[in-house]
Backbone as a chain_set.jsonl record, in Angstrom:
{"seq": "MFGEGRTEEIVVGIIALVLALLLAARVRWADATGQIPLWRKQTTRAELGEAKFRALQVINIAVMMLLIVAGLDMLLGLNLRG", "coords": {"N": [[-44.23, 14.042, -64.339], [-43.781, 16.634, -62.02], [-46.723, 18.755, -62.133], [-48.101, 17.032, -63.774], [-50.515, 16.1, -62.716], [-54.248, 16.697, -61.528], [-55.305, 20.084, -61.354], [-56.106, 20.521, -58.397], [-55.443, 18.48, -56.939], [-52.539, 18.845, -56.951], [-52.658, 21.306, -55.602], [-53.873, 20.707, -52.947], [-51.232, 18.737, -52.368], [-49.367, 20.614, -52.04], [-50.633, 22.039, -50.289], [-50.301, 19.92, -48.076], [-48.056, 19.263, -47.184], [-46.959, 21.932, -46.208], [-48.28, 21.47, -44.421], [-47.346, 19.357, -42.77], [-44.484, 20.228, -42.633], [-45.335, 22.867, -40.798], [-46.075, 20.91, -38.343], [-43.857, 19.318, -38.156], [-42.047, 21.388, -37.071], [-43.505, 22.222, -34.812], [-43.056, 19.73, -33.332], [-40.52, 19.964, -33.067], [-40.226, 22.123, -31.323], [-41.861, 21.769, -29.025], [-40.04, 19.566, -27.967], [-37.893, 21.178, -27.277], [-39.298, 23.157, -25.959], [-40.291, 21.629, -23.852], [-42.883, 21.695, -23.798], [-46.402, 20.566, -25.317], [-49.021, 21.201, -27.238], [-52.289, 19.95, -26.337], [-55.252, 19.626, -27.351], [-56.787, 22.255, -26.11], [-54.912, 23.062, -24.847], [-51.62, 24.187, -23.103], [-49.694, 21.205, -22.263], [-47.061, 19.952, -20.667], [-44.002, 18.354, -19.788], [-43.494, 17.507, -17.641], [-46.199, 17.077, -16.433], [-47.479, 15.141, -17.698], [-45.638, 12.877, -17.881], [-42.711, 11.252, -18.594], [-42.866, 9.346, -20.569], [-45.932, 9.128, -22.019], [-45.449, 11.943, -22.655], [-43.431, 11.566, -25.072], [-44.978, 9.569, -26.536], [-47.078, 11.097, -27.207], [-45.526, 12.857, -28.64], [-44.398, 10.825, -31.017], [-47.009, 10.21, -32.333], [-47.381, 12.75, -33.019], [-45.961, 12.406, -35.157], [-45.707, 10.561, -36.976], [-48.211, 11.386, -38.306], [-47.237, 13.668, -39.846], [-45.364, 11.988, -40.894], [-47.244, 10.852, -42.649], [-48.839, 12.952, -44.026], [-46.396, 13.855, -45.377], [-45.808, 11.939, -47.272], [-48.65, 11.629, -48.596], [-48.433, 14.15, -49.576], [-46.292, 14.223, -50.946], [-47.262, 11.712, -52.983], [-49.735, 13.057, -54.248], [-48.336, 15.5, -55.522], [-46.071, 13.948, -57.255], [-46.709, 12.318, -58.35], [-47.279, 9.651, -57.932], [-48.815, 7.452, -57.247], [-49.779, 5.749, -55.271], [-51.855, 5.379, -54.007], [-53.587, 3.703, -55.037]], "CA": [[-43.521, 14.648, -63.307], [-44.404, 17.743, -61.117], [-47.646, 19.225, -61.677], [-49.002, 15.939, -64.027], [-51.922, 15.946, -61.925], [-54.932, 17.646, -61.775], [-54.784, 21.076, -60.312], [-56.427, 20.09, -57.296], [-54.356, 17.62, -56.205], [-51.068, 19.932, -57.191], [-52.636, 22.234, -54.553], [-53.688, 19.751, -51.821], [-50.075, 18.226, -51.986], [-48.552, 21.77, -51.493], [-50.902, 22.112, -48.916], [-49.78, 19.206, -46.896], [-46.239, 19.42, -47.384], [-46.747, 22.833, -45.907], [-48.821, 21.25, -42.811], [-45.724, 18.727, -41.873], [-43.043, 21.358, -41.955], [-45.989, 23.074, -39.58], [-46.027, 19.9, -37.868], [-42.508, 19.384, -37.754], [-41.822, 22.482, -36.106], [-44.198, 22.063, -33.38], [-42.498, 18.397, -32.311], [-39.292, 20.417, -32.608], [-40.521, 23.519, -30.282], [-41.84, 20.907, -28.257], [-38.933, 18.727, -27.682], [-37.129, 22.341, -26.625], [-39.425, 23.562, -24.502], [-40.203, 20.282, -22.717], [-44.85, 21.686, -23.619], [-46.767, 20.237, -26.01], [-50.524, 21.409, -27.258], [-52.598, 19.064, -26.421], [-56.504, 20.057, -27.37], [-57.008, 23.586, -26.252], [-54.132, 23.634, -23.401], [-50.551, 23.464, -23.615], [-49.33, 20.358, -21.476], [-45.479, 20.174, -19.807], [-43.622, 16.959, -19.893], [-43.736, 17.234, -16.126], [-47.483, 17.095, -16.03], [-47.711, 13.863, -18.519], [-44.54, 12.118, -17.569], [-41.903, 10.823, -20.039], [-43.483, 8.327, -21.575], [-46.655, 9.972, -22.539], [-45.036, 13.063, -23.289], [-42.806, 11.117, -25.951], [-46.147, 8.51, -27.341], [-47.475, 12.125, -28.35], [-44.615, 13.118, -30.133], [-44.715, 10.061, -32.045], [-47.845, 10.102, -33.243], [-47.344, 13.569, -34.389], [-44.179, 12.422, -35.946], [-46.459, 9.839, -37.475], [-49.115, 11.732, -39.2], [-46.103, 14.264, -40.328], [-45.02, 11.543, -42.026], [-48.316, 10.694, -43.692], [-48.969, 13.995, -44.977], [-45.263, 13.906, -46.372], [-46.049, 10.832, -47.612], [-49.677, 12.093, -49.455], [-48.065, 15.198, -50.161], [-45.609, 13.783, -52.272], [-47.794, 10.755, -53.95], [-50.262, 14.445, -55.305], [-47.505, 16.177, -56.551], [-45.252, 13.576, -58.161], [-47.823, 11.47, -58.972], [-46.656, 8.273, -57.052], [-49.753, 6.998, -57.655], [-49.751, 5.055, -53.937], [-53.373, 5.353, -53.641], [-54.039, 2.178, -56.074]], "C": [[-44.692, 15.302, -62.231], [-45.434, 18.064, -62.245], [-48.472, 18.154, -63.29], [-50.434, 15.322, -64.047], [-53.261, 16.974, -62.282], [-54.669, 19.151, -60.701], [-55.116, 21.084, -58.958], [-55.664, 18.851, -56.446], [-52.867, 18.025, -56.056], [-51.476, 20.91, -55.685], [-53.077, 21.807, -52.946], [-52.242, 19.434, -51.495], [-49.408, 19.513, -51.636], [-48.993, 21.642, -49.929], [-50.431, 21.31, -47.674], [-48.615, 18.848, -47.003], [-46.407, 20.915, -46.091], [-47.315, 22.454, -44.457], [-48.204, 19.998, -41.898], [-44.927, 19.768, -41.928], [-43.705, 21.819, -40.787], [-45.282, 21.795, -38.267], [-44.299, 19.547, -37.281], [-41.589, 20.207, -36.855], [-42.596, 22.565, -34.931], [-43.792, 20.694, -32.591], [-40.763, 19.087, -31.91], [-39.395, 21.954, -31.661], [-41.045, 22.513, -29.03], [-40.912, 20.155, -27.117], [-37.779, 19.779, -26.832], [-37.55, 22.338, -25.57], [-40.196, 22.622, -23.427], [-42.496, 20.806, -22.778], [-44.905, 21.229, -25.117], [-48.271, 20.338, -26.155], [-51.238, 20.475, -27.127], [-53.811, 19.725, -26.121], [-56.021, 21.458, -27.267], [-55.562, 24.185, -25.112], [-52.477, 23.209, -23.948], [-50.025, 22.644, -22.281], [-47.894, 20.124, -21.463], [-45.875, 18.148, -19.899], [-43.986, 16.387, -18.121], [-45.162, 16.662, -15.713], [-47.736, 15.596, -16.527], [-46.768, 12.349, -18.222], [-43.584, 11.65, -18.811], [-42.255, 10.309, -21.049], [-44.867, 9.044, -22.305], [-46.683, 10.863, -23.313], [-44.002, 12.301, -24.983], [-43.432, 10.389, -26.616], [-47.006, 10.346, -27.922], [-46.603, 12.656, -29.09], [-44.239, 12.205, -31.289], [-45.389, 10.123, -32.553], [-47.837, 11.597, -33.564], [-46.205, 13.522, -35.486], [-45.039, 11.101, -37.637], [-47.411, 10.2, -39.002], [-48.612, 12.727, -40.093], [-45.823, 13.462, -41.022], [-46.087, 11.059, -43.202], [-48.63, 11.455, -44.646], [-47.94, 14.321, -45.933], [-45.454, 13.423, -47.421], [-47.654, 11.118, -48.868], [-49.617, 13.416, -50.571], [-47.398, 14.893, -51.734], [-46.29, 12.918, -53.313], [-48.889, 12.179, -55.111], [-49.459, 14.349, -55.97], [-46.543, 15.278, -57.172], [-45.45, 12.531, -58.846], [-47.228, 9.994, -58.581], [-47.352, 6.964, -57.152], [-49.907, 5.464, -56.32], [-51.075, 4.628, -53.511], [-54.193, 3.994, -54.221], [-54.273, 2.291, -57.04]], "O": [[-45.777, 14.906, -61.806], [-45.097, 17.678, -63.364], [-49.439, 18.703, -63.818], [-51.123, 14.595, -64.762], [-53.24, 17.847, -63.149], [-54.046, 19.221, -59.642], [-54.342, 21.721, -58.244], [-55.561, 18.703, -55.228], [-52.127, 17.589, -55.174], [-50.622, 21.144, -54.83], [-52.709, 22.429, -51.949], [-51.876, 19.801, -50.378], [-48.709, 19.345, -50.637], [-48.376, 21.366, -48.9], [-50.215, 21.786, -46.56], [-48.406, 17.657, -46.774], [-45.837, 20.711, -45.019], [-46.898, 23.024, -43.449], [-48.466, 19.728, -40.726], [-44.725, 20.232, -40.806], [-43.19, 21.521, -39.71], [-44.279, 21.902, -37.561], [-43.845, 19.587, -36.137], [-40.669, 19.824, -36.132], [-42.055, 23.126, -33.979], [-44.118, 20.528, -31.416], [-40.053, 18.846, -30.934], [-38.42, 22.688, -31.502], [-40.41, 22.649, -27.984], [-41.003, 20.146, -25.89], [-36.993, 19.366, -25.98], [-37.049, 21.939, -24.518], [-40.596, 22.996, -22.324], [-43.283, 20.324, -21.963], [-44.007, 21.35, -25.95], [-48.936, 19.684, -25.351], [-50.933, 19.685, -28.019], [-53.907, 20.352, -25.066], [-55.142, 21.924, -27.991], [-55.325, 25.334, -24.738], [-52.136, 22.363, -24.775], [-49.911, 23.298, -21.245], [-47.471, 20.109, -22.619], [-46.787, 17.325, -19.979], [-44.485, 15.37, -17.638], [-45.273, 15.876, -14.771], [-48.221, 14.832, -15.692], [-47.118, 11.174, -18.321], [-43.968, 11.8, -19.971], [-42.059, 10.65, -22.216], [-44.58, 9.573, -23.379], [-47.395, 10.986, -24.31], [-44.207, 12.955, -26.005], [-42.812, 10.15, -27.652], [-47.401, 10.499, -29.078], [-46.89, 12.95, -30.251], [-43.833, 12.652, -32.362], [-45.04, 10.153, -33.733], [-48.421, 11.776, -34.633], [-45.771, 14.318, -36.32], [-44.807, 11.047, -38.844], [-47.414, 9.7, -40.127], [-49.258, 12.891, -41.128], [-45.901, 13.858, -42.185], [-45.805, 10.926, -44.393], [-48.752, 11.111, -45.822], [-48.172, 14.87, -47.01], [-45.375, 14.041, -48.483], [-47.511, 10.693, -50.014], [-50.19, 13.691, -51.625], [-47.695, 15.12, -52.907], [-46.054, 13.193, -54.49], [-48.814, 12.248, -56.337], [-49.381, 13.538, -56.893], [-45.886, 15.995, -57.928], [-44.747, 11.935, -59.662], [-46.633, 9.416, -59.491], [-46.877, 5.829, -57.157], [-50.129, 4.311, -56.691], [-51.319, 3.669, -52.778], [-55.229, 3.49, -53.787], [-54.568, 1.31, -57.723]]}, "num_chains": 1, "name": "protein.A"}
């Protein structure tokens, strides 16, 4: 169970889960304010249009889900990597 893996897997798993939390906060902030960070600038919903804005949010959510799966795999030893 927890802690049975190598030390570096535990550290990377925790980092992945923290990054997923930060990404979740970013998506929530973007939804509330209508601004999403895109490369080095803040892009608004009005500049992009609703469809592109939502597409960027979906991409951020997909990356967040991948980080969660990777973090849990490393922490709990789910052996999803093969």
